[in-house]
C-alpha positions as CSV (number, residue, x, y, z in Angstrom):
1,M,3.3,-18.3,-2.0
2,D,7.2,-17.6,-1.8
3,L,7.6,-15.2,1.0
4,E,11.3,-15.5,1.0
5,I,11.2,-13.3,-2.2
6,V,9.5,-10.6,0.1
7,F,11.6,-10.9,3.3
8,E,15.1,-12.4,2.5
9,E,16.2,-9.2,1.0
10,F,14.2,-5.9,0.6
11,P,12.8,-6.0,-2.8
12,V,13.0,-3.0,-5.0
13,L,10.3,-2.8,-7.6
14,E,10.3,-0.6,-10.8
15,S,7.8,0.6,-13.1
16,Q,7.9,2.9,-16.1
17,N,7.9,6.0,-13.9
18,L,8.4,4.8,-10.3
19,I,10.7,3.0,-8.2
20,L,9.4,1.3,-5.0
21,K,12.1,0.9,-2.4
22,K,12.9,0.9,1.3
23,I,12.1,4.1,3.4
24,E,15.1,5.2,5.2
25,D,16.0,7.7,7.9
26,A,17.1,10.0,5.1
27,H,13.5,10.2,4.0
28,L,12.1,11.5,7.4
29,Q,11.2,14.9,6.2
30,D,9.2,13.5,3.4
31,V,7.5,10.8,5.5
32,Y,6.7,13.7,7.9
33,V,5.0,15.7,5.1
34,I,2.7,12.7,4.3
35,Y,1.9,11.7,7.9
36,S,1.3,15.1,9.3
37,N,-1.3,16.0,6.5
38,D,-5.0,15.3,7.9
39,K,-6.2,15.2,4.2
40,V,-4.2,12.1,3.4
41,F,-5.8,10.1,6.1
42,E,-9.3,11.3,5.7
43,Y,-10.1,7.9,4.4
44,C,-7.7,5.8,6.3
45,G,-7.5,4.1,9.6
46,I,-4.4,6.0,10.4
47,I,-4.2,9.1,12.8
48,P,-1.9,11.9,11.4
49,K,1.3,12.4,13.2
50,H,2.3,16.0,13.9
51,N,5.5,15.3,15.8
52,M,8.9,14.7,14.0
53,K,10.2,12.5,16.7
54,T,7.1,10.2,16.3
55,V,7.4,9.9,12.6
56,S,11.1,9.2,13.2
57,K,10.0,6.2,15.3
58,M,7.5,4.9,12.7
59,I,10.3,4.6,10.2
60,Q,12.2,2.2,12.7
61,H,8.6,0.4,13.0
62,F,8.7,-0.2,9.2
63,E,11.9,-1.9,9.6
64,R,10.6,-3.8,12.9
65,D,7.7,-5.1,11.1
66,Y,9.6,-6.0,8.0
67,N,12.0,-8.1,10.2
68,K,9.0,-9.9,11.8
69,Q,7.7,-10.6,8.3
70,S,4.3,-9.1,9.3
71,R,4.2,-6.3,6.6
72,I,6.3,-4.4,4.1
73,K,6.1,-0.8,3.3
74,W,7.8,0.5,0.2
75,G,8.4,4.2,-0.5
76,I,7.0,5.2,-3.8
77,F,9.6,7.5,-5.5
78,H,9.2,9.1,-8.9
79,K,12.3,8.2,-11.3
80,N,12.6,11.9,-12.1
81,E,12.9,12.9,-8.4
82,S,14.5,9.6,-7.2
83,D,15.2,10.8,-3.6
84,T,11.9,12.4,-2.9
85,L,9.3,10.2,-1.4
86,V,5.9,10.8,-3.0
87,G,3.9,8.1,-1.2
88,I,3.8,4.6,0.6
89,I,2.5,1.6,-0.5
90,E,2.3,-1.7,1.6
91,A,1.5,-5.4,1.7
92,M,0.4,-6.9,5.0
93,D,-1.6,-9.7,6.6
94,F,0.0,-12.4,4.5
95,N,-2.1,-15.5,4.8
96,R,0.0,-18.6,3.8
97,K,-3.2,-21.1,4.1
98,V,-5.1,-19.4,1.3
99,S,-2.1,-17.6,-0.4
100,M,-3.6,-14.1,0.2
101,V,-2.4,-10.7,1.0
102,T,-3.9,-7.3,1.8
103,I,-2.6,-4.1,0.2
104,G,-2.9,-0.5,1.1
105,Y,-1.4,2.8,-0.3
106,F,-1.5,6.7,0.2
107,L,0.3,9.6,-1.4
108,A,1.6,12.8,-0.4
109,E,-1.2,15.6,-1.3
110,E,0.8,17.3,-4.0
111,Y,1.1,14.1,-6.1
112,W,-2.6,13.3,-6.2
113,G,-4.2,12.9,-9.5
114,K,-1.2,12.1,-11.5
115,G,-1.7,8.3,-11.9
116,I,1.0,7.4,-9.3
117,A,-1.3,5.3,-6.9
118,S,-2.6,3.3,-10.1
119,E,1.0,2.8,-11.5
120,A,2.4,1.9,-7.9
121,V,-0.5,-0.6,-7.4
122,H,0.1,-2.2,-10.7
123,A,3.7,-2.7,-10.0
124,L,2.9,-4.3,-6.6
125,V,0.2,-6.6,-8.2
126,K,2.6,-7.6,-10.8
127,F,5.3,-8.4,-8.3
128,L,2.9,-10.3,-5.9
129,F,1.5,-12.5,-8.6
130,E,4.4,-13.0,-10.7
131,D,7.3,-13.3,-8.2
132,V,5.7,-14.1,-4.8
133,H,3.1,-16.4,-6.4
134,I,0.2,-14.9,-4.3
135,N,-3.2,-16.4,-5.3
136,R,-5.4,-13.4,-4.0
137,I,-4.8,-9.7,-3.4
138,Q,-7.3,-7.7,-1.5
139,A,-7.9,-4.1,-0.4
140,E,-10.2,-2.6,2.2
141,V,-11.7,0.7,1.3
142,I,-14.0,3.0,3.4
143,P,-17.1,3.6,1.2
144,E,-16.7,7.3,0.9
145,N,-13.1,6.8,-0.7
146,D,-14.1,7.0,-4.3
147,I,-10.6,7.8,-5.6
148,S,-9.1,4.7,-4.3
149,K,-11.9,2.5,-5.5
150,K,-11.0,3.9,-9.0
151,V,-7.4,2.9,-8.6
152,L,-8.3,-0.5,-7.8
153,L,-10.9,-1.0,-10.5
154,K,-8.3,0.2,-13.0
155,N,-6.1,-2.4,-11.9
156,G,-8.6,-5.2,-12.2
157,F,-9.8,-5.5,-8.8
158,I,-13.5,-6.5,-8.2
159,K,-15.8,-5.2,-5.6
160,E,-16.8,-8.0,-3.5
161,G,-19.1,-6.4,-1.0
162,L,-19.6,-4.4,1.9
163,L,-18.7,-5.4,5.5
164,R,-21.0,-3.3,7.6
165,Q,-19.6,-2.0,11.0
166,A,-16.8,-4.5,10.5
167,T,-13.8,-3.0,12.0
168,L,-12.4,-0.2,14.4
169,W,-10.3,2.2,12.6
170,S,-8.1,4.6,14.6
171,G,-9.7,8.0,14.7
172,K,-12.7,6.9,12.9
173,G,-14.5,4.6,15.3
174,I,-16.3,1.5,13.8
175,V,-16.5,1.6,10.1
176,D,-18.0,0.0,7.1
177,L,-15.4,-1.5,4.6
178,E,-15.8,-2.3,1.0
179,I,-13.7,-5.2,-0.1
180,Y,-12.0,-5.3,-3.3
181,S,-9.8,-8.3,-4.7
182,I,-8.1,-9.7,-7.7
183,L,-7.2,-13.4,-8.2
184,K,-4.2,-14.6,-10.0
185,G,-6.2,-16.1,-12.7
186,E,-8.0,-12.9,-13.5
187,Y,-4.5,-10.8,-13.5
188,K,-3.3,-13.6,-16.1
189,R,-6.3,-13.2,-18.2
190,R,-5.9,-9.3,-18.0
191,Q,-2.2,-9.7,-19.2
192,A,-2.9,-12.0,-22.2
């Protein structure tokens, strides 16, 4: 696990249609559009934010978390609209002992159903396995979130099981979580 690749200098990731890069203050309006939409966080442990000042502080928190090497949030930008933030994807809970990380993602509502989440997850998985040398990538999904589960399965993740009443999610209370994961060996076999 080579976390210096992640935290020495903010990595920019590219796929066929997307650029994953740092979220800046200039993206405040786009971040607000995402975080103020209740539908975006229907299946997340995030409470929507309906105050521009609060969202502005969140962008500073993204930077703080990155500097603390606790999590990294990439803005998802479509190459055709390279300055419009269409979503956010993150890697967090880096566990050096077992070379593992958890990922999460969400998109602005107008970009749902266009394959963007699947392509962003693919780009992140490729980076984490090939450049950072992670061994295990996992995602936690609330059981009702069928669309997110499809994104993970499309990218080779396997459902490991259900954690019953396992965690407290803001705005949701105590929830069940399904765990999905992919191992580096599985990823390599898919690429071969």
